[in-house]
C-alpha positions as CSV (number, residue, x, y, z in Angstrom):
1,X,10.2,-33.5,-41.2
2,X,10.1,-29.8,-40.0
3,X,6.7,-28.2,-39.8
4,X,6.3,-25.3,-42.3
5,X,6.5,-21.9,-40.6
6,X,4.0,-19.2,-41.3
7,X,5.1,-15.7,-40.3
8,X,2.1,-13.9,-38.7
9,X,4.0,-10.9,-37.5
10,X,2.2,-8.4,-39.7
11,X,-1.2,-10.0,-39.3
12,X,-1.1,-9.9,-35.5
13,X,-0.2,-6.2,-35.4
14,X,-3.3,-4.7,-36.9
15,X,-3.7,-1.0,-37.2
16,X,-6.8,1.2,-37.7
17,X,-10.1,0.9,-35.9
18,X,-10.2,-0.3,-32.3
19,X,-11.2,-4.0,-32.3
20,X,-11.5,-4.6,-28.6
21,X,-14.4,-3.9,-26.2
22,X,-15.1,-0.4,-25.1
23,X,-14.2,-1.4,-21.5
24,X,-10.9,-2.9,-22.5
25,X,-10.1,0.1,-24.8
26,X,-10.7,2.5,-21.9
27,X,-8.8,0.6,-19.2
28,X,-5.5,2.2,-18.4
29,X,-2.5,0.2,-17.2
30,X,-0.8,0.5,-13.8
31,X,1.3,3.7,-13.6
32,X,3.3,2.0,-10.8
33,X,4.3,-0.9,-13.0
34,X,5.2,1.5,-15.8
35,X,7.5,3.4,-13.5
36,X,9.0,0.1,-12.2
37,X,9.7,-1.0,-15.7
38,X,11.5,2.2,-16.5
39,X,13.7,1.6,-13.4
40,X,14.4,-2.0,-14.3
41,X,15.7,-0.8,-17.7
42,X,18.0,1.7,-16.1
43,X,19.3,-1.0,-13.7
44,X,20.0,-3.3,-16.7
45,X,22.0,-0.5,-18.2
46,X,24.1,-0.3,-15.1
47,X,22.5,2.4,-13.0
48,X,22.3,1.9,-9.2
49,X,18.8,2.9,-8.1
50,X,17.2,2.8,-4.7
51,X,13.9,1.5,-5.9
52,X,11.0,2.5,-3.6
53,X,8.3,2.1,-6.2
54,X,6.5,-1.4,-6.4
55,X,4.7,-2.6,-3.2
56,X,6.6,-5.9,-3.3
57,X,9.4,-7.6,-1.3
58,X,12.9,-8.4,-2.5
59,X,13.4,-12.1,-1.4
60,X,17.0,-11.2,-0.7
61,X,15.9,-8.7,1.9
62,X,12.7,-10.4,3.1
63,X,12.5,-14.1,2.3
64,X,9.3,-16.0,3.0
65,X,9.1,-17.9,6.4
66,X,11.2,-21.1,6.5
67,X,8.2,-23.2,7.6
68,X,6.1,-21.9,4.7
69,X,8.8,-22.6,2.2
70,X,9.3,-26.2,3.6
71,X,5.6,-26.8,3.5
72,X,5.3,-25.7,-0.2
73,X,8.2,-28.0,-1.1
74,X,6.7,-30.9,0.7
75,X,3.3,-30.4,-0.8
76,X,4.7,-30.4,-4.3
77,X,6.7,-33.5,-3.5
78,X,3.5,-35.2,-2.4
79,X,1.9,-34.4,-5.7
80,X,-0.5,-31.6,-4.5
81,X,-0.7,-30.3,-8.1
82,X,-4.3,-30.9,-9.2
83,X,-7.2,-28.5,-9.1
84,X,-8.2,-27.2,-5.7
85,X,-11.9,-26.8,-4.8
86,X,-13.3,-23.5,-6.1
87,X,-13.7,-22.1,-2.6
88,X,-10.4,-23.3,-1.3
89,X,-9.0,-26.5,0.3
90,X,-10.9,-27.3,3.5
91,X,-7.7,-27.3,5.6
92,X,-6.9,-23.7,4.6
93,X,-10.4,-22.4,5.1
94,X,-10.4,-23.9,8.6
95,X,-7.0,-22.4,9.3
96,X,-8.2,-19.0,8.2
97,X,-11.2,-19.4,10.4
98,X,-9.0,-20.2,13.4
99,X,-6.6,-17.4,12.5
100,X,-9.3,-14.8,12.6
101,X,-10.7,-16.0,15.9
102,X,-7.2,-16.1,17.5
103,X,-5.7,-13.0,16.0
104,X,-8.7,-10.7,15.4
105,X,-11.2,-12.0,17.9
106,X,-13.8,-12.6,15.1
107,X,-15.5,-16.0,14.7
108,X,-17.0,-16.8,11.3
109,X,-18.6,-20.0,10.0
110,X,-16.6,-21.9,7.4
111,X,-19.0,-20.8,4.7
112,X,-17.8,-17.2,5.2
113,X,-14.3,-18.0,4.0
114,X,-13.2,-18.1,0.3
115,X,-9.6,-18.7,-0.9
116,X,-8.4,-17.1,-4.0
117,X,-5.2,-16.5,-6.0
118,X,-4.1,-13.4,-4.0
119,X,-6.0,-10.3,-3.0
120,X,-6.7,-9.0,-6.5
121,X,-9.2,-11.7,-7.4
122,X,-10.9,-11.2,-4.1
123,X,-11.3,-7.5,-4.8
124,X,-12.6,-8.3,-8.3
125,X,-14.9,-10.9,-6.9
126,X,-16.4,-8.4,-4.4
127,X,-17.0,-5.9,-7.1
128,X,-18.6,-8.5,-9.4
129,X,-20.8,-9.9,-6.6
130,X,-22.3,-6.7,-5.3
131,X,-22.0,-4.0,-7.9
132,X,-24.1,-3.7,-11.1
133,X,-23.4,-1.3,-14.0
134,X,-24.5,2.1,-12.9
135,X,-24.2,1.4,-9.2
136,X,-22.3,3.9,-7.1
137,X,-19.0,2.9,-5.5
138,X,-17.5,5.3,-2.9
139,X,-13.8,5.3,-2.2
140,X,-11.3,7.7,-0.7
141,X,-8.5,9.4,-2.5
142,X,-5.7,8.4,-2.6
143,X,-6.5,4.7,-2.9
144,X,-5.2,1.7,-4.9
145,X,-7.0,0.7,-8.1
146,X,-10.6,1.3,-7.1
147,X,-11.0,3.6,-10.2
148,X,-9.9,0.7,-12.4
149,X,-12.4,-1.8,-10.9
150,X,-15.2,0.8,-11.2
151,X,-14.3,1.1,-14.9
152,X,-14.4,-2.6,-15.5
153,X,-17.8,-2.9,-13.9
154,X,-19.4,0.1,-15.6
155,X,-20.1,1.5,-12.2
156,X,-20.1,5.1,-11.1
157,X,-17.1,6.0,-9.0
158,X,-17.6,8.5,-6.2
159,X,-14.0,9.4,-5.1
160,X,-13.8,11.3,-1.8
161,X,-10.6,13.4,-1.5
162,X,-8.8,13.1,1.8
163,X,-6.1,15.4,3.2
164,X,-2.7,15.1,4.8
165,X,-4.3,16.7,7.9
166,X,-6.2,13.5,8.4
167,X,-3.3,11.3,7.3
168,X,-5.1,10.8,3.9
169,X,-7.8,8.7,5.8
170,X,-11.5,9.4,5.3
171,X,-13.7,10.8,8.1
172,X,-17.4,10.3,8.4
173,X,-18.0,14.0,7.7
174,X,-16.2,13.5,4.3
175,X,-18.0,10.2,3.5
176,X,-21.5,10.8,4.8
177,X,-22.8,12.8,1.8
178,X,-21.8,10.0,-0.6
179,X,-23.3,7.1,1.4
180,X,-27.1,7.4,0.6
181,X,-27.8,5.3,-2.5
182,X,-24.3,3.9,-2.7
183,X,-23.8,0.2,-3.2
184,X,-20.2,-0.3,-2.0
185,X,-17.8,1.6,0.2
186,X,-14.1,0.7,-0.1
187,X,-11.7,1.2,2.8
188,X,-8.1,0.1,3.2
189,X,-6.2,0.1,6.5
190,X,-3.3,0.3,6.8
191,X,-3.6,2.4,3.7
192,X,-1.8,2.0,0.5
193,X,-0.3,4.5,-0.4
194,X,0.2,6.5,2.8
195,X,1.1,3.8,5.3
196,X,-1.4,5.3,7.8
197,X,-4.1,3.4,9.7
198,X,-7.7,4.0,10.8
199,X,-8.2,5.0,14.4
200,X,-10.9,3.1,16.3
201,X,-13.1,6.1,17.0
202,X,-13.0,7.3,13.3
203,X,-13.8,3.8,12.0
204,X,-16.6,3.2,14.5
205,X,-18.3,6.4,13.4
206,X,-18.2,5.2,9.8
207,X,-19.5,1.8,10.7
208,X,-22.4,3.3,12.8
209,X,-23.4,5.3,9.8
210,X,-23.3,2.3,7.5
211,X,-25.5,0.4,9.9
212,X,-27.9,3.3,10.2
213,X,-28.1,3.6,6.4
214,X,-28.8,-0.1,6.0
215,X,-31.5,0.0,8.6
216,X,-33.2,2.8,6.7
217,X,-32.9,0.8,3.5
218,X,-34.6,-2.3,5.1
219,X,-37.8,-0.3,5.3
220,X,-37.7,0.6,1.6
221,X,-36.5,-2.7,0.0
222,X,-33.4,-1.0,-1.2
223,X,-30.3,-3.2,-1.6
224,X,-27.8,-2.8,1.3
225,X,-24.6,-0.8,1.3
226,X,-21.6,-3.1,1.7
227,X,-18.1,-2.3,3.0
228,X,-15.1,-3.8,1.3
229,X,-12.4,-3.6,4.1
230,X,-9.1,-4.3,2.6
231,X,-6.7,-5.0,5.5
232,X,-4.1,-7.0,3.7
233,X,-1.4,-5.1,5.6
234,X,-2.9,-5.5,9.1
235,X,-0.1,-7.7,10.5
236,X,2.4,-5.0,9.5
237,X,1.3,-2.3,11.9
238,X,4.3,-0.5,13.4
239,X,5.0,1.5,16.5
240,X,1.9,1.9,18.7
241,X,-0.6,1.4,15.9
242,X,-3.4,-1.0,16.8
243,X,-5.3,-2.6,14.0
244,X,-9.1,-2.5,14.3
245,X,-11.9,-4.1,12.3
246,X,-15.5,-3.0,11.5
247,X,-17.2,-6.0,13.1
248,X,-14.8,-5.8,16.1
249,X,-16.1,-2.3,16.8
250,X,-19.7,-2.7,15.6
251,X,-20.7,-6.4,15.5
252,X,-23.7,-5.7,13.2
253,X,-21.1,-4.8,10.6
254,X,-20.6,-8.5,10.1
255,X,-23.7,-8.4,7.9
256,X,-22.1,-5.9,5.6
257,X,-18.3,-6.2,5.8
258,X,-16.3,-8.2,3.3
259,X,-12.6,-8.6,4.2
260,X,-9.7,-8.6,1.7
261,X,-6.7,-10.5,3.2
262,X,-4.0,-13.0,2.4
263,X,-0.3,-14.0,3.0
264,X,1.3,-11.7,0.3
265,X,2.1,-8.8,2.6
266,X,1.8,-10.4,6.1
267,X,4.5,-13.0,5.2
268,X,6.4,-11.4,2.3
269,X,4.8,-14.1,0.0
270,X,3.6,-11.9,-2.9
271,X,4.5,-14.5,-5.5
272,X,2.7,-17.5,-3.8
273,X,-0.7,-16.0,-4.6
274,X,-2.8,-17.0,-1.7
275,X,-5.5,-14.6,-0.6
276,X,-8.9,-14.9,1.0
277,X,-12.2,-13.1,1.5
278,X,-14.2,-13.3,4.8
279,X,-17.7,-12.0,4.9
280,X,-21.5,-12.7,4.7
281,X,-22.2,-16.2,3.4
282,X,-24.5,-15.1,0.6
283,X,-21.9,-12.8,-0.9
284,X,-19.1,-15.3,-0.4
285,X,-21.1,-18.0,-2.1
286,X,-21.5,-15.9,-5.3
287,X,-17.9,-14.8,-5.2
288,X,-16.8,-18.5,-5.2
289,X,-18.9,-19.1,-8.3
290,X,-17.3,-16.0,-10.0
291,X,-13.7,-16.9,-9.1
292,X,-14.3,-20.5,-10.1
293,X,-15.5,-19.5,-13.5
294,X,-12.3,-17.5,-14.1
295,X,-10.0,-20.0,-12.5
296,X,-8.6,-17.4,-10.0
297,X,-8.0,-19.9,-7.2
298,X,-4.7,-20.2,-5.5
299,X,-2.5,-23.2,-6.4
300,X,-3.2,-26.3,-4.3
301,X,0.3,-26.8,-3.0
302,X,0.5,-23.2,-1.7
303,X,-2.9,-23.6,-0.1
304,X,-2.0,-26.7,1.7
305,X,1.3,-25.1,2.8
306,X,-0.4,-22.0,4.0
307,X,-2.9,-24.0,6.1
308,X,0.0,-25.7,7.9
309,X,1.8,-22.4,8.4
310,X,-1.2,-20.5,9.8
311,X,-1.7,-23.3,12.3
312,X,1.9,-22.9,13.5
313,X,1.7,-19.9,15.8
314,X,5.3,-20.2,17.0
315,X,6.6,-20.1,13.4
316,X,4.5,-17.0,12.7
317,X,5.8,-15.2,15.8
318,X,9.4,-16.1,15.0
319,X,9.0,-14.7,11.5
320,X,7.2,-11.6,12.5
321,X,9.7,-10.6,15.1
322,X,12.4,-10.0,12.5
323,X,10.2,-9.2,9.5
324,X,8.2,-6.3,11.1
325,X,11.3,-5.0,12.8
326,X,13.2,-4.9,9.4
327,X,10.3,-3.0,7.8
328,X,10.1,-0.5,10.7
329,X,13.9,0.2,10.5
330,X,13.6,0.9,6.8
331,X,10.5,3.1,7.3
332,X,12.2,4.9,10.2
333,X,15.4,5.5,8.1
334,X,13.4,7.1,5.3
335,X,11.2,9.1,7.6
336,X,14.1,10.4,9.7
337,X,16.0,11.4,6.5
338,X,13.1,13.2,5.0
339,X,12.1,14.9,8.3
340,X,15.7,16.2,8.7
341,X,15.3,17.8,5.2
342,X,12.0,19.4,6.4
343,X,13.6,20.7,9.5
344,X,16.4,22.2,7.5
345,X,14.0,24.2,5.4
346,X,13.9,22.1,2.3
347,X,10.6,21.7,0.4
348,X,9.7,18.4,2.1
349,X,6.9,17.1,4.3
350,X,6.5,13.6,5.6
351,X,3.9,11.7,7.6
352,X,5.0,9.3,10.4
353,X,4.6,5.7,9.4
354,X,1.9,3.6,11.0
355,X,1.9,0.4,9.1
356,X,2.3,-1.5,5.8
357,X,5.5,-1.0,3.8
358,X,4.8,2.6,2.8
359,X,5.8,6.1,3.7
360,X,4.2,9.1,2.2
361,X,6.1,12.3,1.6
362,X,5.6,15.7,0.0
363,X,8.5,16.7,-2.1
364,X,7.5,20.0,-3.7
365,X,10.3,22.0,-5.2
366,X,7.8,23.6,-7.6
367,X,9.1,26.6,-9.4
368,X,12.8,25.6,-8.8
369,X,15.2,25.3,-11.7
370,X,17.4,22.2,-12.3
371,X,21.0,22.2,-13.3
372,X,20.0,21.8,-17.0
373,X,17.7,24.7,-16.8
374,X,14.3,22.9,-16.5
375,X,11.7,24.4,-14.2
376,X,9.9,21.8,-12.0
377,X,6.1,22.3,-12.1
378,X,4.5,18.8,-11.9
379,X,4.8,15.7,-9.9
380,X,6.0,13.8,-12.9
381,X,8.7,16.2,-13.5
382,X,9.8,16.0,-9.9
383,X,9.7,12.2,-10.0
384,X,11.9,12.0,-13.1
385,X,14.3,14.6,-11.7
386,X,14.6,12.7,-8.4
387,X,15.2,9.4,-10.3
388,X,17.9,10.9,-12.6
389,X,19.6,13.1,-10.0
390,X,19.3,11.2,-6.7
391,X,18.9,7.7,-8.2
392,X,15.8,7.3,-6.1
393,X,12.6,5.8,-7.5
394,X,9.2,6.9,-6.0
395,X,5.6,7.0,-7.1
396,X,3.4,10.1,-7.4
397,X,0.0,10.2,-5.9
398,X,-1.5,10.4,-9.5
399,X,-1.0,6.6,-9.5
400,X,-3.6,6.5,-6.7
401,X,-6.2,8.6,-8.4
402,X,-5.2,12.0,-7.0
403,X,-5.3,14.6,-9.8
404,X,-3.6,17.5,-8.1
405,X,0.0,18.4,-8.6
406,X,0.5,18.4,-4.9
407,X,4.0,17.0,-4.5
408,X,2.8,13.9,-2.6
409,X,4.6,10.6,-3.3
410,X,4.6,7.0,-2.0
411,X,7.8,5.4,-0.9
412,X,7.7,1.6,-0.7
413,X,10.5,0.0,1.4
414,X,9.9,-3.8,0.9
415,X,12.4,-4.2,-2.0
416,X,15.3,-2.0,-0.7
417,X,18.0,-2.6,1.9
418,X,18.6,-0.4,4.9
419,X,21.9,0.6,3.4
420,X,20.3,1.6,0.1
421,X,17.7,3.8,1.8
422,X,20.3,5.4,4.1
423,X,22.5,6.2,1.1
424,X,19.6,7.6,-0.9
425,X,18.6,10.3,1.6
426,X,21.8,12.4,1.4
427,X,21.6,12.1,-2.4
428,X,18.0,13.5,-2.4
429,X,19.1,16.3,0.1
430,X,22.0,17.3,-2.1
431,X,19.8,17.3,-5.2
432,X,17.3,19.6,-3.5
433,X,20.0,21.9,-2.2
434,X,21.4,22.2,-5.8
435,X,18.2,23.6,-7.2
436,X,18.0,27.3,-8.0
């Protein structure tokens, strides 16, 4: 006999007073995902868009490594579908340990390694483990999502604006006034959104300052200043860029550095959700407890598969040879197209790519009038006009905490073909030329 149906539609759409927590009520959604959703709707309606918005990979353009795919399939076939340990399966923790020694020259004990369901739970775990309500968190602008994590923790965000002159990367001179009394400093290299990377000398200066600050605190009993070093894109350095790490430059930084890392960007495996933290054992231990309570571990089959893949250096080298080259060709195509526009006197500036899947460009036709008579005065107006006129999707720096209407945008090449990028550049140039 059919079960009676109760229609709850009106009841579950309450109106009136806010019923959720103050934190939840004040938390804003991702501007990037909002823009991407808008583009998906346009594509469903038949528009052909070169989508350079979400920092993801199109599997048709960049499939995951063959060995990794085979290992996932085999792990599922073996029945690797039950809960993993809260800190990660031992095989993967050991594989990450060997990977860091081999690729980065950093040797950590196994207790320093925590596996999680991608980099986001790792970042959340770091914040939860070292930051209390009212603590100060220092982060450069632009940066990805630090303002949202600060909000969730009830912390005090100390954003440090960075300039195009320094490739949107922070210098010690910019950070130094904010470090005394701070609890966490957040750095990302290569940087999302700019695709630029920290130089060894600049990073060493910052690390020396952190060590000096913590030595001062040891005499006062003050809690230490930690560094969250998000280097999820480090295997994607392009050109002559050399990735550097805080402990690699200043070994004592091993006491204070917590790495954010994983397979999502390095191996085009964003949907497999395998990330890890590497850092001081006392912090990692508490992070494991936090992640365990929220169930934010990576699936067992993917963990086992990743362990086998990380141990296969030949498979990694084969994959990277074509993967990184494909990313660089796309970055170069976008960079060269935009740089030609700049050279031709159009209101465009662009920074050379150094790593990740991002290019940052300034498209600033402010004060110009479009064909329908609208005057462009804001980043959002420029973004929408580019989307509608040049069929090109890009993300304004407001999505990365920058308040100024400066004309800076992020272009993400992981989900676009070389042909799509090459075709989009002339459309953008024609649109700019048509402005009055």
